[in-house]
C-alpha positions in Angstrom: 33.0 -7.4 -4.4 31.9 -3.9 -3.4 28.8 -5.4 -1.7 30.9 -7.5 0.6 33.2 -4.6 1.5 30.2 -2.4 2.4 28.5 -5.2 4.3 31.7 -5.8 6.3 32.1 -2.1 7.1 28.4 -1.8 8.2 28.8 -4.9 10.4 32.0 -3.5 12.0 30.3 -0.2 12.7 27.3 -1.8 14.3 29.5 -4.0 16.5 31.6 -1.1 17.7 28.5 1.0 18.5 27.6 -1.7 21.0 31.1 -2.6 22.3 32.6 0.8 23.0 30.0 1.9 25.6 30.3 -1.5 27.4 34.1 -1.2 27.6 33.9 2.3 29.1 31.2 1.4 31.6 33.2 0.6 34.8 36.3 2.8 34.5 35.1 6.1 36.0 33.4 4.5 39.0 36.5 2.4 40.0 38.8 5.5 39.7 36.4 7.5 41.9 36.5 4.9 44.7 40.3 4.7 44.8 40.5 8.5 44.9 38.1 8.7 48.0 40.2 6.1 49.9 43.4 8.2 49.3 41.7 11.3 50.6 40.6 9.5 53.7 44.1 8.2 54.3 45.5 11.7 54.1 42.9 12.8 56.6 44.0 10.1 59.1 47.6 11.2 58.7 46.6 14.8 59.4 44.6 13.8 62.5 47.7 12.0 63.8 49.9 15.0 63.2 47.5 17.4 65.0 47.2 15.0 68.0 51.0 14.8 68.2 51.4 18.6 68.3 48.7 18.9 70.9 46.3 20.8 68.7 43.4 18.5 69.5 42.6 16.4 72.6 43.1 12.6 72.4 39.3 12.0 72.7 38.6 14.3 69.7 41.4 12.5 67.8 39.8 9.1 68.5 36.4 10.4 67.3 37.9 11.8 64.1 39.7 8.5 63.4 36.5 6.5 64.0 34.5 8.7 61.6 37.2 8.5 58.8 37.3 4.7 59.3 33.5 4.4 58.9 33.8 6.4 55.6 36.6 4.1 54.4 34.4 1.0 55.2 31.5 2.5 53.2 33.7 3.0 50.2 34.9 -0.6 50.5 31.4 -2.0 50.7 30.4 0.0 47.6 33.3 -1.5 45.6 32.3 -5.0 46.8 28.7 -4.5 45.7 29.8 -3.5 42.2 32.2 -6.5 41.9 35.9 -6.7 41.7 37.8 -5.4 38.8 38.7 -8.9 37.5 35.0 -9.8 37.5 34.2 -6.6 35.6 36.9 -7.3 33.1 35.7 -10.9 32.6 32.1 -9.6 32.1 33.2 -7.1 29.5 35.2 -9.8 27.7 32.2 -12.2 27.7 29.9 -9.4 26.3 32.5 -8.5 23.6 32.8 -12.1 22.5 29.0 -12.4 22.3 28.7 -9.3 20.2 31.4 -10.3 17.8 30.1 -13.8 17.5 26.8 -12.7 16.0 28.2 -11.5 12.7 30.8 -14.3 12.5 28.2 -17.0 13.0 25.7 -15.4 10.7 28.2 -15.0 7.9 29.4 -18.5 8.4 25.9 -19.9 8.2 25.3 -17.9 5.0 28.5 -19.3 3.5 27.1 -22.9 4.1 23.4 -22.5 3.5 23.3 -19.4 1.2 24.5 -18.8 -2.3 27.4 -16.3 -1.9 28.8 -17.4 -5.3 25.6 -16.6 -7.2 26.4 -13.9 -9.7 24.3 -10.7 -9.6 21.5 -10.4 -12.0 20.8 -6.8 -13.1 17.5 -5.7 -14.4 18.7 -5.9 -18.0 19.6 -9.5 -17.6 16.2 -10.3 -15.9 14.4 -8.7 -18.8 16.4 -10.7 -21.4 15.6 -14.1 -20.0 13.0 -16.5 -21.3 9.5 -14.9 -20.9 8.2 -18.2 -19.7 10.4 -17.8 -16.6 9.6 -14.1 -16.0 7.1 -12.6 -13.6 4.3 -10.3 -14.8 6.2 -7.3 -13.4 9.3 -8.3 -15.4 7.2 -8.8 -18.6 5.6 -5.4 -18.1 9.0 -3.7 -17.5 10.3 -5.4 -20.6 7.4 -4.1 -22.7 7.7 -0.6 -21.2 11.5 -0.5 -22.0 10.7 -1.6 -25.6 8.0 1.0 -26.0 10.3 3.7 -24.6 12.8 2.9 -27.3 10.2 2.3 -30.1 7.1 4.3 -29.2 5.5 3.8 -32.6 5.0 0.0 -32.0 1.2 -0.2 -32.1 1.2 -3.9 -31.3 3.1 -3.3 -28.1 0.6 -0.7 -26.9 -2.3 -3.1 -27.8 -0.7 -5.9 -25.8 0.2 -3.7 -22.8 -3.1 -1.8 -22.4 -5.3 -4.7 -21.2 -2.5 -5.9 -18.9 -2.5 -2.5 -17.2 -6.2 -2.8 -16.7 -5.8 -6.2 -14.9 -3.0 -4.6 -12.8 -5.4 -1.8 -11.8 -3.1 0.8 -13.5 -6.1 2.4 -15.1 -4.4 5.7 -16.0 -1.6 3.9 -17.8 -4.1 1.7 -19.5 -6.1 4.7 -20.8 -2.8 6.3 -22.0 -1.8 3.0 -23.8 -5.2 2.8 -25.6 -5.1 6.4 -26.5 -1.6 6.1 -28.0 -2.6 3.0 -30.0 -5.6 5.0 -31.4 -3.5 7.9 -32.2 -0.9 5.8 -34.0 -3.1 3.4 -35.9 -6.7 4.7 -35.7 -9.8 3.5 -33.9 -11.0 -0.1 -33.6 -13.9 -1.3 -31.6 -11.6 -3.2 -29.2 -9.4 -0.1 -28.6 -12.3 2.3 -28.1 -14.1 -0.2 -25.7 -10.8 -0.8 -23.8 -10.3 3.0 -23.5 -13.8 3.5 -22.2 -13.3 0.6 -19.6 -10.1 2.2 -18.4 -11.6 5.6 -18.1 -14.6 4.2 -16.2 -12.4 2.3 -13.8 -10.3 5.3 -13.2 -13.4 7.2 -12.1 -14.4 4.6 -9.6 -16.7 2.6 -11.8 -18.7 5.5 -13.0 -19.2 5.9 -16.8 -18.0 9.5 -17.4 -18.7 11.5 -20.5 -15.3 10.6 -22.0 -15.8 6.9 -21.3 -19.3 7.0 -22.8 -18.0 8.7 -25.9 -15.4 6.0 -26.3 -18.0 3.2 -26.0 -20.3 4.9 -28.6 -17.3 5.0 -31.0 -16.8 1.3 -30.4 -20.4 0.6 -31.2 -20.2 2.6 -34.3 -17.4 0.4 -35.5 -18.9 -2.9 -34.2 -22.6 -2.7 -33.1 -22.3 -6.1 -31.4 -19.3 -5.2 -29.2 -20.4 -6.7 -25.8 -18.1 -4.6 -23.6 -19.4 -1.3 -25.1 -23.0 -2.4 -24.9 -22.7 -3.5 -21.2 -21.1 -0.3 -20.1 -23.5 1.9 -22.0 -26.4 0.1 -20.3 -24.6 0.6 -17.0 -24.3 4.3 -17.8 -28.1 4.4 -18.4 -28.7 2.7 -15.0 -26.3 5.1 -13.2 -28.2 8.1 -14.7 -31.5 6.7 -13.4 -32.9 5.6 -16.7 -33.8 2.1 -15.4 -36.2 1.2 -18.2 -33.7 2.0 -20.9 -31.0 0.1 -19.1 -33.2 -2.9 -18.8 -34.0 -2.9 -22.5 -30.4 -2.4 -23.4 -29.2 -5.4 -21.3 -32.1 -7.5 -22.5 -31.2 -6.7 -26.2 -27.6 -7.5 -25.4 -28.6 -10.9 -23.9 -30.7 -11.7 -27.0 -27.7 -11.2 -29.2 -25.0 -12.8 -27.1 -24.0 -16.5 -27.6 -24.4 -18.8 -24.7 -20.6 -19.1 -24.2 -20.0 -15.4 -24.0 -18.3 -14.3 -20.8 -20.4 -11.2 -20.8 -23.7 -13.1 -20.5 -23.4 -13.7 -16.8 -22.6 -10.1 -16.1 -25.5 -8.8 -18.2 -28.0 -11.3 -16.6 -26.9 -10.4 -13.0 -27.0 -6.6 -13.8 -30.5 -7.0 -15.3 -31.7 -9.1 -12.3 -30.3 -6.5 -9.8 -32.2 -3.8 -11.7 -35.5 -5.5 -12.1 -35.5 -7.7 -9.0 -36.0 -10.8 -11.0 -33.6 -13.8 -10.9 -31.6 -14.4 -14.1 -33.1 -16.9 -16.5 -31.4 -20.4 -16.5 -28.9 -21.1 -19.3 -29.9 -23.2 -22.2 -29.3 -26.9 -21.9 -26.5 -28.6 -23.7 -22.7 -28.3 -23.6 -21.2 -25.1 -24.7 -17.9 -24.9 -26.5 -14.8 -24.3 -24.4 -13.9 -20.7 -23.8 -10.7 -19.2 -25.1 -8.0 -17.9 -22.9 -9.1 -14.3 -23.3 -12.7 -15.3 -22.5 -11.5 -17.0 -19.3 -9.6 -13.9 -18.3 -12.6 -11.6 -19.0 -15.0 -13.9 -17.1 -12.7 -14.1 -14.1 -12.5 -10.3 -13.9 -16.3 -10.0 -14.1 -17.4 -12.5 -11.5 -20.5 -11.5 -9.5 -18.8 -11.4 -6.1 -15.8 -9.5 -7.2 -17.9 -7.0 -9.2 -20.2 -6.3 -6.3 -17.2 -5.8 -3.9 -15.5 -3.6 -6.4 -18.6 -1.4 -6.9 -19.2 -1.1 -3.1 -15.5 -0.2 -2.6 -15.6 2.4 -5.3 -18.7 4.1 -4.0 -17.2 4.1 -0.5 -14.0 5.6 -1.8 -16.0 8.3 -3.6 -18.0 9.0 -0.4 -14.7 9.3 1.5 -13.2 11.7 -1.1 -16.2 13.9 -0.9 -16.0 14.1 2.9 -12.5 15.4 2.4 -13.1 17.7 -0.6 -16.8 18.5 -0.6 -16.6 21.2 -3.3 -17.3 18.8 -6.2 -20.8 19.1 -7.7 -20.2 16.3 -10.2 -18.9 14.1 -7.4 -22.1 14.6 -5.4 -24.2 13.7 -8.4 -22.2 10.6 -9.0 -22.5 9.6 -5.3 -26.3 10.1 -5.2 -26.8 8.2 -8.4 -24.5 5.3 -7.2 -26.5 4.9 -4.0 -29.7 4.8 -5.9 -28.4 2.2 -8.4 -27.3 0.1 -5.4 -30.8 0.4 -3.9 -29.5 2.3 -0.8 -32.1 5.1 -0.8 -31.4 6.2 2.7 -27.7 6.7 1.9 -28.7 8.5 -1.2 -30.8 10.9 0.8 -28.0 11.5 3.2 -25.6 12.1 0.4 -28.0 14.6 -1.2 -28.4 16.4 2.1 -24.6 16.6 2.7 -24.0 17.7 -0.9 -26.5 20.6 -0.7 -25.0 21.7 2.6 -21.4 21.5 1.3 -22.3 23.4 -1.9 -24.4 26.0 -0.2 -28.2 25.6 -0.1 -28.8 28.7 -2.2 -26.1 28.1 -4.7 -26.7 27.2 -8.3 -24.7 23.9 -7.9 -27.0 22.9 -4.9 -30.1 23.6 -6.9 -28.8 21.6 -9.8 -28.1 18.7 -7.5 -31.6 18.9 -6.2 -33.0 18.8 -9.7 -30.7 15.8 -10.6 -31.9 13.9 -7.5 -35.5 14.6 -8.4 -34.9 13.1 -11.8 -33.9 9.9 -9.9 -37.1 10.0 -7.8 -35.3 11.4 -4.8 -36.5 14.4 -2.8 -34.4 16.0 -0.1 -36.1 16.1 3.3 -35.4 19.0 5.6 
């Protein structure tokens, strides 16, 4: 009910804001024309009185009457050009009807075509409906509300964390994994998920914290594919290409043919060595599970390449805005080298040294880091 009252008041206010200036548009101008004519009539009467008393000659009186008459004619023409008062009133009436018709017609159409009787559905009601009929945002909101009330629900954090990753809410995902680890201890799945969230939060670069999480995952499960893939990625990012190639090859030797990580490892190895991936073994593979399908869709070659390029471009843009970041410059140089863009890596090295100060310890460390990747700064 309050909604309709507020809507009606807003509609009335908008209509009045248009109507009032239109209703006042003609009044002052018409009043000014009538006043001028009355002044000229008084002037004619004064000329006649002066001529009767002999104060002015008849010829001068005739000239004065003619001039006043011309002024009265000009005022009459001006009023004719602006239209008679009746026409002005009819125009204003027509405009008023048009302005008032807009909200009346729109509200009438909504009453016929819309759903004015549909009861409001607050957030609590939307969260309480069947999950099969809920959107992903409603499901996440429901889980967040539950965890706010019961923060010790480990299963809730385990369910919500990977969903955050798929929604690109990487900081929330890292917090969810960390909370689950704090409440129930480490598992390979939680540690690997935490490392993935931390790496994604850093633009795809495997940071020290992410690497530590992946190593904990491998300590709990030496065959964890996610941890092995990202640790090999870290080796490639650090310029240890031979070690990365061996790690990916060892991973491929252990992976089953239906693993969603096989394609990612094959393409990463091919990009590193310049050799095309080996064809898959013949014969039908068993159907993937729902989780495997989701992981495979998130690790497709095209999407992964676009994601990496976008992350590197974002890192480059951030460093142009805030160049006082030695670790950021090392990550950028390493990223360009991994992508095979040596010219861009050289340019990043040159810009980084200039931003950090050529004689600073940070710039010298950046030079040494670039040299370990086989890159030398050219003056």
